[in-house]
C-alpha positions in Angstrom: 95.6 91.4 91.6 99.3 92.2 91.6 100.0 95.2 93.8 102.3 96.8 91.2 99.3 97.4 88.9 97.6 99.6 91.5 100.3 102.2 91.3 99.7 102.6 87.6 96.2 103.9 88.4 96.4 106.3 91.4 98.1 107.4 94.6 97.7 104.2 96.7 96.3 104.2 100.2 96.9 101.0 102.2 97.0 99.6 105.8 99.1 97.2 107.8 97.6 94.9 110.4 99.2 92.2 112.5 97.8 88.8 113.5 97.1 88.1 117.2 99.8 86.5 119.3 100.0 82.7 119.3 97.8 82.2 122.4 95.2 84.8 121.4 92.0 84.3 119.5 91.6 85.5 115.9 88.3 87.2 116.8 89.9 90.6 117.4 91.5 90.8 114.0 88.0 90.3 112.5 86.8 93.4 114.4 89.8 95.3 113.1 89.1 94.2 109.5 85.4 95.0 109.8 86.4 98.6 110.8 89.0 99.0 108.0 86.8 97.5 105.2 84.6 100.6 105.1 87.6 102.8 104.3 88.1 100.9 101.0 91.9 100.6 101.2 93.8 99.6 98.1 95.4 96.7 100.0 96.2 95.5 103.5 99.5 94.0 104.5 99.7 91.3 107.2 102.8 91.1 109.3 104.8 87.9 110.1 106.6 87.2 113.3 109.9 85.3 112.8 110.3 81.9 114.3 107.6 79.2 114.0 104.9 77.8 111.9 102.2 79.3 114.1 103.2 82.7 112.9 103.0 81.7 109.3 99.6 80.0 109.7 98.1 83.1 111.2 99.6 85.4 108.6 98.3 83.1 105.9 94.8 82.9 107.5 94.5 86.6 107.9 95.8 87.4 104.4 93.4 84.8 102.8 90.5 86.2 104.8 91.2 89.8 103.7 91.3 88.7 100.1 88.5 86.1 99.9 86.0 87.4 102.5 86.6 91.1 102.6 87.4 91.4 98.9 90.5 93.6 99.5 93.9 92.7 98.0 96.4 91.4 100.6 100.2 91.4 100.9 101.6 88.7 103.2 104.8 89.5 105.0 107.5 86.8 104.9 110.7 87.0 106.9 113.6 84.7 106.2 115.9 85.1 109.2 115.3 81.6 110.4 114.3 79.9 107.1 116.1 77.6 104.8 115.2 77.2 101.2 113.2 74.0 101.7 111.1 75.6 104.3 110.7 78.8 102.2 109.5 76.7 99.3 106.8 75.0 101.4 105.5 78.5 102.6 105.5 79.8 99.0 103.5 76.8 97.9 101.0 77.5 100.6 100.6 81.1 99.6 100.1 80.1 96.0 97.5 77.4 97.0 95.5 79.9 99.0 95.5 82.6 96.3 98.0 85.0 97.8 99.8 86.8 94.9 101.7 89.5 96.8 104.5 89.1 99.3 106.5 91.6 101.3 110.0 90.0 101.5 111.9 90.8 104.7 115.0 89.6 106.4 113.4 90.1 109.8 114.9 91.5 113.1 117.9 89.7 114.6 116.8 87.5 117.5 119.3 85.7 119.7 116.8 82.8 120.1 116.6 82.2 116.4 119.6 80.8 114.5 120.6 82.8 111.4 119.6 81.4 108.1 122.4 79.9 106.0 120.4 80.3 102.8 119.1 83.9 103.3 121.6 86.4 104.6 119.8 89.4 103.3 116.2 90.3 102.1 117.6 90.5 98.6 118.4 86.7 98.8 114.8 86.0 99.7 113.5 88.3 96.9 115.6 86.3 94.4 114.3 83.0 95.7 110.7 84.1 95.6 111.1 85.4 92.0 112.5 82.0 91.0 109.8 80.0 92.8 106.5 81.4 91.8 104.6 84.1 90.0 104.4 86.5 92.9 104.5 90.3 93.0 107.3 91.1 95.5 107.4 94.2 97.7 110.3 95.3 99.9 111.1 97.5 102.8 113.1 100.7 102.7 114.5 103.1 105.3 114.3 106.9 104.8 116.6 107.4 107.8 118.9 104.5 106.9 118.7 101.0 108.3 120.1 100.7 111.8 122.6 98.1 110.8 123.8 100.0 107.7 127.2 101.8 107.7 125.6 104.9 106.1 123.2 106.3 103.5 125.3 105.4 100.5 125.6 101.7 101.5 122.0 101.6 102.4 120.9 102.8 98.9 123.3 100.3 97.3 121.7 97.5 99.3 118.2 98.8 98.3 119.1 98.9 94.6 120.3 95.3 94.9 117.0 94.3 96.4 115.0 96.1 93.6 117.2 94.6 90.9 116.6 91.2 92.5 112.9 91.6 91.8 111.1 94.0 94.1 108.4 95.9 92.2 107.3 98.2 95.1 108.8 99.6 98.3 107.2 100.4 101.6 109.1 102.7 103.9 109.8 102.4 107.5 107.8 104.9 109.6 109.2 108.4 109.9 108.0 111.7 111.5 109.9 114.2 109.4 108.8 114.4 105.8 112.0 116.1 104.7 113.8 112.9 105.6 111.6 111.0 103.2 112.0 113.6 100.4 115.8 113.4 100.7 115.6 109.6 100.6 113.4 109.8 97.5 116.0 111.9 95.8 118.7 109.4 96.6 116.6 106.6 95.2 116.1 108.6 91.9 119.9 109.2 91.7 120.5 105.5 92.2 118.2 104.5 89.5 115.6 103.0 91.8 112.4 103.6 89.8 109.8 101.4 91.5 106.8 102.9 93.4 107.9 104.2 96.8 105.1 104.1 99.4 105.5 106.3 102.6 104.9 104.4 105.8 103.1 106.5 108.4 102.4 105.6 112.0 99.9 107.7 113.9 101.4 107.9 117.4 98.7 108.3 120.1 100.6 107.8 123.3 104.1 108.6 124.7 105.0 104.9 125.4 104.3 104.0 121.8 106.5 106.9 120.6 109.4 105.8 122.8 109.1 102.1 121.7 108.9 102.9 118.0 111.9 105.3 118.1 114.0 102.7 120.0 113.1 100.0 117.4 113.6 101.9 114.2 115.7 104.9 115.0 113.3 107.4 113.6 114.2 111.0 114.4 111.7 113.3 116.2 111.5 116.8 114.7 111.1 119.8 117.0 107.4 120.1 116.2 106.7 116.6 117.2 108.8 116.9 120.4 106.7 120.0 121.4 103.6 117.9 121.1 105.1 115.2 123.3 106.2 117.7 125.9 102.8 119.5 126.0 100.5 116.5 126.0 102.5 113.6 127.5 100.4 113.7 130.7 97.1 114.2 128.9 96.3 110.9 127.1 93.2 112.2 125.2 95.0 115.3 124.0 98.0 113.2 123.0 95.8 110.9 121.1 94.2 113.7 119.1 97.5 115.5 118.5 99.1 112.4 117.2 96.3 111.8 114.7 96.5 115.5 113.7 100.2 115.2 113.2 99.8 112.1 111.0 97.2 113.9 108.9 99.5 116.8 108.3 102.2 114.5 107.2 99.9 112.7 104.8 98.5 115.8 103.3 102.0 117.1 102.6 103.1 113.8 101.1 100.1 113.6 98.8 100.6 117.2 97.7 104.3 116.4 96.9 103.3 113.5 94.7 104.1 110.5 96.8 103.3 107.2 95.2 101.2 106.0 98.1 100.6 106.1 101.9 100.9 102.9 103.9 99.3 103.4 107.3 100.6 101.3 110.2 97.2 100.9 112.0 98.5 99.0 115.1 95.1 97.2 114.7 93.2 100.4 115.7 90.5 101.0 113.1 89.2 104.0 114.9 92.5 105.8 114.4 92.5 104.8 110.7 89.0 106.0 110.4 89.7 109.5 111.8 92.7 109.9 109.5 90.9 108.6 106.4 88.0 111.0 107.1 90.5 113.9 107.0 92.2 112.9 103.8 89.6 111.0 101.8 88.9 113.9 99.4 92.6 114.0 98.4 92.8 110.3 97.4 
């Protein structure tokens, strides 16, 4: 099923998982999927680490397993930072052969160990290529607080519009902790004529180290309410865990009330956290 069809029916609730590292067994991801299946997500996305066929093989395997064995629709991430067109075509053919209809097209994070692609400078270039080389439903990423490499909000929205015009039918946002940032971003999208479903990416943060790492990677701002939680519970792991889940639930309830198209939960492969959040919001979906 094409993911874009889901948004015509309801507010969508979905998860992100990541395959194990190259040297790790796939058994742990099955435990994660077993825990998530009972929550009946509308789809599950599977991340892709740039640089190497092993990453692709695991992404493909997990996405195919989600769709064929767990009977849940899957989106496979695809990053183009180190790909040329010939390699990308091979990967798309593999997706098609294995029944994967949905792809999240990403440039990928800059990596000094990976030469930049000469064929795909931006994610929009990959979107165009996917659209021209298969009947895939293409999703894209967006950044409520502006991409770290962008010169500002105006340029960021122009780039996003280019990506949507290239063929994205659905957008998943980077994580954020301040819903007002998302609402302002949604208004900018409307003004720019970006009219595809916009799914809010939420990450339940359950320990201080995780918070610091996420903020350093994506530049998300921490509102005063969240900082107070950190200050009060940073030395109390169990309390921090519960407070982080409660904060995510508050965010999601507010977003659903304000008519968000969907919620995409970054699970960090922790089905117990996803379960606690789903239990609190299930009646709203």
